[in-house]
C-alpha positions as CSV (number, residue, x, y, z in Angstrom):
1,M,0.0,0.1,0.0
2,R,1.2,3.6,-0.9
3,F,2.4,5.5,2.1
4,S,-0.2,8.2,1.5
5,D,-3.1,5.7,1.3
6,A,-2.0,4.0,4.4
7,L,-1.9,7.3,6.3
8,Q,-5.2,8.4,5.1
9,Q,-6.6,5.1,6.2
10,R,-5.2,5.5,9.8
11,W,-6.6,9.0,10.0
12,R,-10.1,7.9,8.9
13,Q,-10.5,4.3,10.3
14,H,-8.5,4.8,13.6
15,D,-9.5,8.4,14.3
16,T,-5.9,9.4,15.3
17,L,-3.3,11.9,14.3
18,V,-0.7,10.6,16.7
19,C,2.7,9.8,15.4
20,V,4.6,7.7,18.0
21,G,8.4,8.6,17.9
22,L,10.8,5.8,18.9
23,D,13.9,7.3,20.3
24,P,15.5,4.6,22.4
25,D,17.9,5.7,25.3
26,P,19.0,2.8,27.6
27,A,19.7,5.3,30.4
28,K,15.8,5.8,30.5
29,F,14.8,2.3,30.3
30,P,13.1,0.6,33.2
31,A,15.5,-1.2,35.5
32,H,14.3,-4.7,34.6
33,I,15.2,-4.0,30.8
34,K,18.4,-2.0,31.3
35,G,21.4,-4.3,30.4
36,A,19.3,-7.2,29.2
37,P,20.1,-8.8,26.0
38,D,18.5,-7.2,23.0
39,A,17.0,-4.4,25.4
40,V,16.6,-1.7,22.6
41,F,14.4,-4.1,20.6
42,A,12.6,-5.4,23.6
43,F,11.9,-1.8,24.8
44,C,10.7,-0.5,21.5
45,R,8.8,-3.6,20.6
46,A,6.7,-3.2,23.9
47,I,6.0,0.4,23.1
48,V,4.9,-0.4,19.6
49,D,2.5,-3.2,20.8
50,A,0.9,-1.1,23.4
51,T,0.3,1.9,21.2
52,A,-0.2,0.6,17.6
53,D,-4.1,1.0,17.6
54,L,-3.6,4.6,18.6
55,A,-0.9,5.6,16.2
56,C,-1.3,6.9,12.6
57,A,2.4,6.2,12.2
58,F,5.6,5.2,14.1
59,K,8.8,7.2,13.7
60,P,12.1,5.7,14.8
61,Q,15.0,8.0,14.8
62,I,17.9,6.3,13.2
63,A,20.8,8.0,15.2
64,H,19.3,6.6,18.4
65,F,19.8,3.1,17.0
66,A,23.0,3.8,15.3
67,A,24.7,5.3,18.1
68,L,23.8,2.2,20.2
69,R,25.2,-0.1,17.3
70,A,21.6,-1.4,17.1
71,E,20.7,-1.2,13.5
72,D,19.9,-4.6,13.5
73,A,17.2,-3.9,16.2
74,L,15.9,-1.2,14.0
75,E,15.5,-3.6,11.0
76,R,13.7,-6.2,13.3
77,L,11.6,-3.6,14.8
78,I,10.2,-2.4,11.5
79,A,9.7,-5.8,10.3
80,H,7.8,-6.5,13.6
81,I,5.5,-3.4,12.9
82,H,4.7,-4.6,9.5
83,Q,4.0,-8.2,10.5
84,R,2.3,-7.6,13.7
85,H,0.4,-4.4,13.1
86,P,0.0,-4.2,9.2
87,G,-1.3,-0.8,8.0
88,V,0.6,1.3,10.4
89,P,3.1,3.1,8.3
90,V,6.8,3.6,9.5
91,I,8.6,6.8,9.0
92,L,12.5,6.6,9.3
93,D,13.7,9.8,10.7
94,A,17.0,10.1,9.0
95,K,17.1,13.6,7.4
96,R,19.2,12.5,4.6
97,G,20.2,14.7,1.6
98,D,22.7,14.2,-1.0
99,I,23.5,13.8,-4.7
100,G,24.1,11.2,-7.3
101,S,24.9,7.7,-6.2
102,T,25.0,8.5,-2.5
103,A,21.4,9.7,-2.8
104,Q,20.5,6.3,-4.4
105,H,22.3,4.5,-1.5
106,Y,20.1,6.4,0.9
107,V,17.1,5.3,-0.9
108,T,18.2,1.7,-0.6
109,E,19.0,2.1,3.1
110,A,15.7,3.6,4.0
111,F,13.3,1.6,1.8
112,D,15.1,-1.7,1.1
113,R,17.3,-2.3,4.0
114,Y,15.1,-0.9,6.8
115,G,11.8,-1.5,4.9
116,A,10.5,2.0,6.0
117,D,7.2,3.5,4.3
118,A,8.6,7.1,4.4
119,V,11.8,9.0,5.3
120,T,12.6,12.5,6.3
121,L,14.8,14.4,4.1
122,N,16.8,17.8,4.0
123,P,15.9,19.6,0.8
124,Y,18.9,22.1,1.0
125,M,20.8,20.4,-1.8
126,G,17.7,20.8,-4.4
127,R,15.6,18.5,-6.3
128,D,18.3,16.2,-7.7
129,S,19.2,15.2,-4.2
130,I,15.5,14.1,-3.5
131,Q,14.5,12.9,-7.0
132,P,15.6,9.2,-6.2
133,F,13.3,9.3,-3.4
134,L,10.4,11.0,-5.3
135,D,10.7,8.3,-7.9
136,R,9.6,5.7,-5.3
137,A,6.0,6.7,-5.8
138,D,4.7,4.3,-3.1
139,K,7.0,5.7,-0.5
140,G,6.6,8.9,1.5
141,V,9.0,11.8,1.2
142,I,8.9,14.1,4.1
143,L,11.0,17.2,3.7
144,L,12.2,19.7,6.3
145,C,10.3,23.0,5.9
146,R,9.9,25.0,9.2
147,T,11.5,23.0,12.0
148,S,10.7,23.1,15.7
149,N,14.1,24.1,17.1
150,P,15.0,27.8,17.8
151,G,18.0,27.8,15.4
152,G,15.8,26.8,12.5
153,A,15.0,30.5,11.9
154,D,18.8,31.1,11.2
155,F,18.1,30.0,7.5
156,Q,14.5,29.0,7.1
157,A,13.3,32.6,8.0
158,L,15.7,34.4,5.7
159,D,13.9,36.8,3.2
160,C,13.6,35.2,-0.2
161,G,12.1,37.8,-2.4
162,G,9.7,39.2,0.2
163,V,8.9,35.6,1.5
164,P,10.7,33.6,4.1
165,L,12.8,30.8,2.6
166,Y,10.6,28.0,4.4
167,L,7.6,29.2,2.4
168,R,9.6,29.1,-0.9
169,V,10.5,25.5,0.1
170,A,6.8,24.6,0.8
171,E,5.8,26.3,-2.5
172,T,8.3,24.7,-4.6
173,I,7.6,21.1,-3.2
174,A,3.9,21.4,-3.5
175,R,4.0,22.9,-7.1
176,D,7.0,21.1,-8.6
177,W,8.1,18.0,-6.7
178,N,4.9,16.4,-5.5
179,T,4.0,14.9,-9.0
180,H,3.3,11.4,-7.3
181,G,1.4,12.7,-4.4
182,N,4.0,11.3,-2.1
183,C,5.4,14.4,-0.4
184,A,4.9,15.8,3.1
185,L,6.5,18.5,5.1
186,V,8.0,18.9,8.5
187,T,6.5,21.9,10.3
188,G,7.3,22.3,14.1
189,A,4.5,22.7,16.7
190,T,6.5,25.6,18.1
191,W,5.5,28.0,15.2
192,P,1.7,27.6,14.8
193,D,1.6,31.0,12.6
194,E,4.1,29.4,10.2
195,I,2.1,26.2,10.1
196,R,-0.8,28.3,9.1
197,Q,1.0,29.9,6.2
198,V,2.3,26.6,5.0
199,R,-1.1,25.0,5.2
200,A,-2.5,27.8,3.0
201,L,0.3,27.2,0.4
202,V,0.2,23.3,0.1
203,G,-3.4,22.5,0.3
204,D,-4.0,19.0,1.9
205,M,-0.4,17.9,1.7
206,P,0.4,15.9,5.0
207,L,2.4,17.9,7.7
208,L,4.6,15.9,10.2
209,V,4.6,18.0,13.3
210,P,7.3,17.6,16.1
211,G,7.6,19.8,19.1
212,I,4.5,18.8,21.1
213,G,5.3,18.4,24.8
214,A,9.0,18.8,25.8
215,Q,9.6,21.4,23.3
216,G,6.4,23.3,24.3
217,G,4.1,23.1,21.2
218,D,0.5,23.7,22.0
219,I,-2.0,21.2,20.5
220,E,-5.1,23.5,20.2
221,A,-2.8,26.2,18.3
222,V,-1.5,23.4,16.0
223,M,-4.8,22.1,15.2
224,H,-6.4,25.5,14.4
225,A,-3.4,26.2,12.2
226,G,-2.8,23.1,10.4
227,R,-5.7,20.7,10.2
228,T,-7.3,20.2,6.8
229,T,-11.1,20.8,6.2
230,D,-11.8,17.1,7.1
231,G,-9.9,17.5,10.4
232,S,-6.9,15.5,9.4
233,G,-3.8,16.3,7.4
234,L,-1.3,16.2,10.4
235,M,1.2,13.6,12.0
236,I,1.5,15.1,15.4
237,N,4.7,13.5,16.9
238,S,5.4,12.7,20.5
239,S,8.5,10.7,21.5
240,R,9.6,11.2,25.0
241,G,6.2,12.1,26.2
242,I,4.8,8.7,25.3
243,I,7.8,6.2,25.4
244,Y,9.1,7.5,28.9
245,A,5.8,8.0,30.4
246,G,6.5,5.3,32.9
247,N,9.7,3.8,34.2
248,D,8.7,0.5,35.9
249,K,7.6,-2.8,34.8
250,D,4.2,-1.2,33.6
251,F,6.0,1.3,31.4
252,A,4.2,0.0,28.2
253,I,0.8,0.5,29.9
254,A,1.9,4.1,30.9
255,A,2.9,4.7,27.2
256,R,-0.4,3.5,26.0
257,T,-2.1,6.0,28.6
258,A,0.0,8.8,27.4
259,A,-0.8,8.0,23.7
260,T,-4.5,7.8,24.5
261,E,-4.6,11.1,26.3
262,L,-2.7,12.8,23.4
263,R,-5.1,11.3,20.9
264,D,-8.1,12.4,22.7
265,T,-6.8,15.9,23.2
266,I,-6.1,16.2,19.6
267,N,-9.3,15.0,18.6
268,R,-11.1,17.6,20.8
269,Y,-10.0,20.2,18.2
270,R,-10.6,18.2,15.0
């Protein structure tokens, strides 16, 4: 199934805009998992199994696995999601961006090695750095636009002919790059006014929205700024707020409770 179709199906049939970020940090694992064999996989699998019916997508962050030499755990985790919870798309948060054969290797890494349904990318090097991903029409191409971090404004807010650069990025992607309908944009929850401007430019294109919770993004403001006319269009990501909601043997139950509360809060403003 195409990423865009799977995402639409999750929004409609499961009534959720929650994207569960998977950022494993063994220092934050419950005591009974710390130091156990295959701890990274065991922790993430428990979170996935507890929250799958509440998620419109899962978003594993590749650096959290690679820094732990746990790439094999990431491969197995994505395979587990597809086998145990078919229909829940997986976004590989890798923020890749390069040209030529390197870009093609990144395509192979994301979609063939890891089996992801979508990948986050940095569009700074231009269309030829993204084209190999765009050519995989069944896969999602999620491009940085207005990121949630304070330093994002260093370049993204620069004047570009009377319009900030991030809006030029959004406009170009929506107009010229989205020929297969497989593009989405990253727009941080910390900047709801910017989300509103992006939404006005890109129509119903999906937006991946980090920055809820620890970074201070406000759900009501994000929903008013970014939802589409049918009350969807958003993948609102929470990582730490869900996966580290508990720190004992009931950590997966705590994660489910946090995901449920986030879904219900979001749905109040749909």
